[in-house]
Steps between C-alpha positions, in 0.01 A plus 500: 500500500375203704250714684345609163494137379337386820229776464430402148469137597271585777262680270486178292435286828841341462703429810878574498747312724875512537679163524854408607610851565854502644705746701540843340202448261272405790617801693444736209156366448412546862648860502267591214203386707413198281473264790201702627340464158593142411532321828805346653808512284726212598756289325303186600193602304495267202281499191362166593386625827294772338368268229383254776340789693317623184372141427383460860286814473328382185346190670 
């Protein structure tokens, strides 16, 4: 399901990220290969980090 969502968002030029993924959820996402598509999946990834990253690219 998340792979299909990611593909749909990509076609609309929208970047998808996973934030604050813990334990079993993180392991399941990695097992599905989402880390290869979305980048590092880590419990320390926070929404604020990605918002700041987005704003720094717009300068």
